[in-house]
C-alpha positions as CSV (number, residue, x, y, z in Angstrom):
1,M,89.6,-62.9,153.4
2,E,88.5,-59.4,154.6
3,L,91.4,-57.1,153.9
4,L,89.9,-53.8,155.0
5,S,91.6,-52.6,158.2
6,D,91.7,-49.5,160.3
7,F,95.4,-49.2,159.5
8,G,94.6,-49.0,155.8
9,V,91.8,-46.5,156.1
10,A,94.0,-44.3,158.3
11,Q,96.8,-44.4,155.9
12,A,94.5,-43.6,153.0
13,S,92.9,-40.6,154.9
14,R,96.4,-39.2,155.6
15,A,97.4,-39.5,152.0
16,L,94.3,-37.8,150.8
17,E,94.8,-34.9,153.2
18,R,98.4,-34.4,152.1
19,N,97.8,-34.4,148.4
20,Q,94.3,-33.4,147.3
21,H,95.6,-32.3,143.9
22,L,97.3,-35.6,143.3
23,V,94.1,-37.6,143.0
24,H,92.4,-35.3,140.5
25,R,92.4,-36.4,136.9
26,R,93.5,-33.3,134.9
27,A,95.6,-32.4,132.0
28,L,99.2,-31.4,132.8
29,R,99.8,-27.7,133.2
30,P,102.1,-26.3,130.5
31,P,105.4,-24.8,131.6
32,R,105.2,-21.1,132.6
33,L,107.1,-19.9,129.5
34,A,104.7,-21.8,127.3
35,R,101.7,-20.1,129.0
36,V,103.2,-16.6,128.5
37,V,103.8,-17.4,124.8
38,A,100.3,-18.7,124.4
39,I,98.8,-15.5,126.0
40,S,100.8,-13.3,123.8
41,L,100.0,-15.1,120.6
42,G,96.2,-15.0,121.1
43,L,93.3,-17.3,121.7
44,A,94.1,-19.8,118.9
45,M,97.2,-20.9,120.8
46,L,95.3,-21.6,123.9
47,T,93.9,-24.9,122.5
48,P,95.6,-27.7,124.4
49,A,97.6,-30.2,122.3
50,R,96.3,-33.8,122.2
51,S,98.4,-36.5,123.8
52,A,100.7,-38.3,121.4
53,S,99.7,-41.6,123.0
54,A,96.6,-43.5,121.9
55,G,93.7,-43.5,124.3
56,D,90.0,-42.9,124.9
57,P,89.8,-39.7,127.0
58,S,86.0,-39.7,127.2
59,L,85.8,-43.3,128.4
60,A,88.7,-42.7,130.8
61,E,87.0,-39.6,132.3
62,K,83.6,-41.5,132.7
63,L,85.3,-44.4,134.4
64,F,87.3,-42.0,136.6
65,Q,84.2,-40.2,137.8
66,E,82.4,-43.4,138.5
67,G,85.4,-44.6,140.5
68,R,85.4,-41.4,142.6
69,T,81.7,-41.8,143.3
70,L,82.2,-45.4,144.4
71,L,85.2,-44.5,146.5
72,A,83.2,-41.8,148.3
73,A,80.5,-44.4,148.9
74,G,83.0,-46.9,150.5
75,E,82.7,-49.4,147.7
76,F,86.4,-49.8,147.4
77,A,86.6,-53.0,145.3
78,A,84.4,-51.6,142.5
79,A,86.1,-48.2,142.8
80,C,89.5,-49.8,142.3
81,T,88.2,-51.6,139.2
82,R,87.0,-48.3,137.7
83,F,90.3,-46.5,138.3
84,R,92.3,-49.4,136.8
85,E,90.0,-49.4,133.7
86,S,90.2,-45.6,133.4
87,N,94.0,-45.8,133.4
88,A,93.9,-48.5,130.8
89,A,91.7,-46.4,128.6
90,E,94.1,-43.4,128.9
91,P,97.0,-43.4,131.4
92,S,96.8,-40.6,133.9
93,V,98.5,-39.8,137.2
94,G,95.1,-39.1,138.8
95,A,93.8,-42.5,138.0
96,L,96.9,-44.2,139.3
97,A,96.9,-42.1,142.5
98,N,93.2,-42.9,143.1
99,L,93.9,-46.5,142.5
100,A,96.7,-46.3,145.1
101,L,94.3,-44.6,147.5
102,C,91.7,-47.2,146.9
103,R,94.1,-50.1,147.4
104,T,95.2,-48.5,150.7
105,K,91.6,-48.4,152.0
106,E,91.3,-52.1,151.1
107,G,94.4,-52.8,153.2
108,K,96.4,-53.8,150.0
109,T,99.4,-51.7,150.8
110,A,101.8,-53.4,148.4
111,S,99.4,-52.8,145.5
112,A,99.0,-49.2,146.6
113,W,102.8,-48.7,146.8
114,R,103.2,-50.0,143.3
115,A,100.4,-47.7,142.0
116,Y,102.1,-44.7,143.6
117,L,105.4,-45.6,142.0
118,D,103.6,-46.0,138.6
119,A,102.0,-42.6,139.1
120,A,105.4,-41.0,139.9
121,T,106.9,-42.6,136.7
122,L,104.1,-41.4,134.6
123,A,104.3,-37.9,136.0
124,K,108.0,-37.8,135.4
125,S,107.6,-38.9,131.8
126,T,105.1,-36.0,131.2
127,G,107.2,-33.4,133.0
128,D,104.9,-32.9,136.0
129,A,107.5,-32.5,138.6
130,E,105.1,-31.6,141.4
131,R,102.9,-34.7,141.1
132,E,106.0,-36.9,140.5
133,R,107.4,-35.7,143.9
134,D,104.1,-36.1,145.7
135,A,103.4,-39.6,144.3
136,A,107.0,-40.7,145.1
137,N,106.6,-39.3,148.6
138,E,103.4,-41.3,149.1
139,A,105.2,-44.5,148.1
140,R,108.0,-43.7,150.6
141,Q,105.4,-43.2,153.3
142,L,104.0,-46.7,152.7
143,E,107.3,-48.6,152.2
144,P,108.3,-49.1,155.8
145,D,105.0,-50.8,156.6
146,L,104.9,-53.2,153.7
147,A,104.6,-56.9,154.3
148,R,107.2,-59.0,152.5
149,L,107.8,-62.6,151.4
150,T,111.2,-64.1,150.8
151,I,111.4,-67.4,148.8
152,S,114.8,-69.1,148.9
153,V,116.0,-72.0,146.9
154,T,119.1,-74.0,147.7
155,D,120.9,-75.4,144.6
156,P,118.0,-74.8,142.2
157,P,117.7,-77.5,139.5
158,A,117.8,-76.8,135.8
159,G,114.4,-75.6,134.5
160,L,113.1,-74.7,138.0
161,V,109.7,-72.9,137.9
162,V,108.4,-71.3,141.0
163,K,104.7,-70.2,141.0
164,R,102.8,-67.9,143.3
165,D,99.0,-68.3,143.1
166,G,99.5,-70.1,139.8
167,E,101.7,-67.4,138.2
168,P,105.4,-68.0,137.4
169,M,107.7,-65.8,139.4
170,P,110.6,-64.0,137.8
171,A,113.9,-65.6,138.8
172,A,115.1,-62.2,140.0
173,Q,112.5,-62.3,142.8
174,L,113.9,-65.5,144.3
175,G,115.9,-64.8,147.4
176,R,114.6,-61.3,147.7
177,A,112.1,-59.7,150.1
178,V,109.2,-59.1,147.8
179,P,106.4,-56.7,149.0
180,L,103.0,-58.4,148.9
181,D,99.5,-57.6,150.1
182,P,98.3,-59.3,153.2
183,G,96.6,-62.7,152.6
184,Q,97.3,-66.3,151.8
185,Y,99.4,-67.4,148.9
186,A,99.8,-70.8,147.2
187,L,103.4,-71.6,146.3
188,E,104.6,-74.3,143.9
189,A,108.0,-75.4,142.6
190,S,108.6,-77.8,139.8
191,A,111.4,-78.9,137.4
192,P,111.8,-81.4,134.6
193,N,112.2,-85.0,135.9
194,A,111.6,-83.9,139.4
195,S,108.7,-84.1,141.9
196,T,106.5,-81.0,142.4
197,W,106.7,-79.3,145.8
198,S,103.9,-77.0,147.1
199,T,102.8,-75.2,150.2
200,T,100.8,-72.2,151.4
201,V,102.0,-69.1,153.3
202,T,100.0,-66.4,155.0
203,I,101.2,-62.8,154.9
204,G,100.1,-60.7,157.8
205,A,99.5,-57.0,158.0
206,A,102.0,-54.2,158.4
207,R,105.7,-55.1,158.5
208,D,105.2,-58.9,158.5
209,H,108.0,-60.8,156.9
210,Q,107.6,-64.4,156.0
211,T,110.4,-66.6,154.6
212,V,109.9,-69.9,152.7
213,Q,112.7,-72.3,151.9
214,I,112.1,-74.5,148.9
215,P,113.7,-77.9,149.6
216,A,115.6,-80.0,147.1
217,L,113.2,-81.5,144.6
218,A,113.3,-85.3,144.5
219,E,114.3,-86.8,141.2
220,L,111.6,-88.9,139.5
221,D,112.5,-92.6,139.1
222,S,112.1,-93.3,135.3
223,G,112.1,-97.0,136.1
224,G,109.0,-96.5,138.3
225,G,107.2,-94.8,135.5
226,L,108.0,-97.8,133.2
227,E,106.9,-100.2,135.8
228,M,103.5,-98.4,136.2
229,A,103.1,-98.3,132.4
230,G,103.9,-102.0,132.2
231,W,101.2,-103.0,134.8
232,I,98.6,-100.8,133.1
233,V,99.3,-102.0,129.6
234,G,99.7,-105.6,130.7
235,G,96.4,-105.4,132.6
236,I,94.6,-104.1,129.6
237,G,96.2,-107.0,127.6
238,V,95.0,-109.6,130.0
239,A,91.5,-108.2,130.1
240,A,91.4,-108.2,126.3
241,L,92.6,-111.8,126.2
242,G,89.9,-112.7,128.6
243,V,87.2,-111.0,126.5
244,G,88.5,-112.6,123.3
245,A,88.7,-116.1,124.9
246,A,85.3,-115.9,126.4
247,T,83.8,-114.6,123.2
248,G,85.5,-117.3,121.2
249,I,84.3,-120.1,123.5
250,L,80.7,-118.8,123.3
251,A,80.9,-118.6,119.6
252,M,82.2,-122.2,119.3
253,Q,79.5,-123.5,121.7
254,E,76.8,-121.7,119.7
255,N,78.1,-123.0,116.5
256,D,78.0,-126.6,117.7
257,A,74.5,-126.2,119.0
258,L,73.3,-124.6,115.7
259,R,74.8,-127.3,113.5
260,S,73.5,-130.1,115.7
261,D,69.9,-128.9,115.4
262,P,68.2,-130.9,112.5
263,S,65.4,-128.3,112.2
264,L,67.9,-125.7,111.3
265,C,70.6,-127.8,109.6
266,P,69.0,-130.9,108.2
267,D,72.4,-132.3,107.1
268,A,73.9,-134.2,110.0
269,R,77.3,-133.0,109.0
270,G,76.1,-129.5,109.2
271,N,76.7,-128.5,105.6
272,Q,73.1,-127.4,104.9
273,C,71.9,-124.5,107.2
274,Q,69.9,-122.6,104.7
275,S,66.9,-121.4,106.8
276,L,66.5,-117.7,107.5
277,E,67.0,-118.2,111.3
278,A,70.1,-120.3,110.7
279,S,71.6,-117.7,108.4
280,D,71.0,-114.9,111.0
281,R,72.6,-117.0,113.7
282,L,75.6,-117.9,111.5
283,S,76.1,-114.2,110.7
284,S,76.1,-113.4,114.4
285,L,78.6,-116.1,115.0
286,E,80.9,-114.7,112.4
287,T,80.8,-111.3,114.1
288,M,81.6,-113.0,117.5
289,A,84.4,-114.8,115.9
290,T,85.8,-111.6,114.5
291,V,85.5,-109.8,117.9
292,S,87.3,-112.8,119.5
293,T,90.1,-112.8,117.0
294,V,90.7,-109.0,117.3
295,S,90.5,-109.1,121.1
296,I,92.9,-112.0,121.3
297,G,95.3,-110.2,118.9
298,V,95.2,-106.9,120.8
299,G,95.3,-108.6,124.1
300,A,98.4,-110.7,123.2
301,A,100.2,-107.6,121.9
302,A,99.3,-105.5,124.9
303,T,100.3,-108.3,127.3
304,V,103.7,-108.8,125.5
305,A,104.2,-105.0,125.6
306,G,103.4,-104.8,129.3
307,V,105.8,-107.6,130.1
308,V,108.5,-105.8,128.1
309,L,107.9,-102.6,130.1
310,L,108.1,-104.5,133.4
311,V,111.4,-106.2,132.3
312,M,112.8,-102.8,131.2
313,A,111.7,-100.9,134.4
314,P,114.4,-102.2,136.8
315,S,117.1,-101.7,134.2
316,A,116.0,-98.1,133.6
317,A,115.9,-97.4,137.3
318,S,119.4,-98.8,137.9
319,S,121.3,-97.9,134.7
320,D,120.9,-96.2,131.3
321,G,121.4,-99.4,129.4
322,P,118.7,-101.7,127.8
323,P,117.5,-104.9,129.5
324,S,119.8,-107.8,129.3
325,A,119.9,-109.7,126.0
326,G,118.2,-113.1,125.7
327,T,115.0,-112.2,127.5
328,W,112.1,-114.2,126.0
329,L,108.5,-113.3,126.6
330,V,105.5,-115.6,125.9
331,A,101.7,-114.9,125.7
332,P,99.0,-117.4,124.8
333,I,96.6,-116.9,121.8
334,L,93.2,-118.6,121.8
335,D,90.2,-117.7,119.7
336,A,87.3,-119.4,117.8
337,R,89.5,-120.2,114.8
338,A,93.0,-120.8,116.2
339,A,95.2,-121.4,119.2
340,G,98.8,-120.8,119.9
341,V,101.4,-118.6,121.6
342,A,103.0,-115.2,120.8
343,F,106.8,-114.8,121.4
344,A,108.9,-111.6,122.0
345,A,112.5,-111.2,122.9
346,T,115.0,-108.5,123.8
347,F,118.4,-108.5,122.2
């Protein structure tokens, strides 16, 4: 979305005309008394003290000047990035004020407002009353035209998390008119054991105020989850039973054909199958029999488990108790070596 607007450019131009000194990155002027003392004590005392906070002044200055150049060229997005990086390298009122000016030119008035407030706070912490006053005044100039979004929640459930563009919102912002830049925002609300709600909202330009009401989140049906799991596990079990049975039948048919071939097994009873080809085929049959046995076992277990989950699902959905006692579950077992049934019961 193109956020640059004539309104934003006009506001930025007026701010620049009002406070040329605010947007320059410079060291704070020492108080008048300190300057008098410095002059009287000689040149050695004129060396400015280093800031107590850690930072990289050279990098900050380089990024700041690059930002000023980009801003003058109308490359606002790149300029904003440079000012933000400059302030990260070494916090300065000038970097924050230029960032605010840049955001205003982009039409991101809420971001500009916050940057001016940060500049005022930084100026206050360093004793620069003039720049504190000017930055605070610029924030006040923007405040009436800010677009806002109010997100309300009726009877919020325990563990409620509301996200705006994927970022969790502080609980203190719910129910309040929060200044935001114009644009589209994705909203999402979620809570444990509840369905997720989502929507999008578009914030307009100056003085737009949107309100979003988050509805009550529907509770998830735990029984429905068990039922779904039962069908999935049971389906896997039936498929495994089918694979095991088919493999077992093929193995039995191949075994009968092998032992009835006199060229491979001369003994009519099939006790002598000593040729190389017969040995290879018998080895393959043993592998098939193993696959059949394992598939049948896994399939029977999964089928029984699936049926158990299906039996439990209605009980979990309607009450907190277990399924009624005396429920018997049966699954067939058939492979190349054995046949039977598997039993399971709930008590």
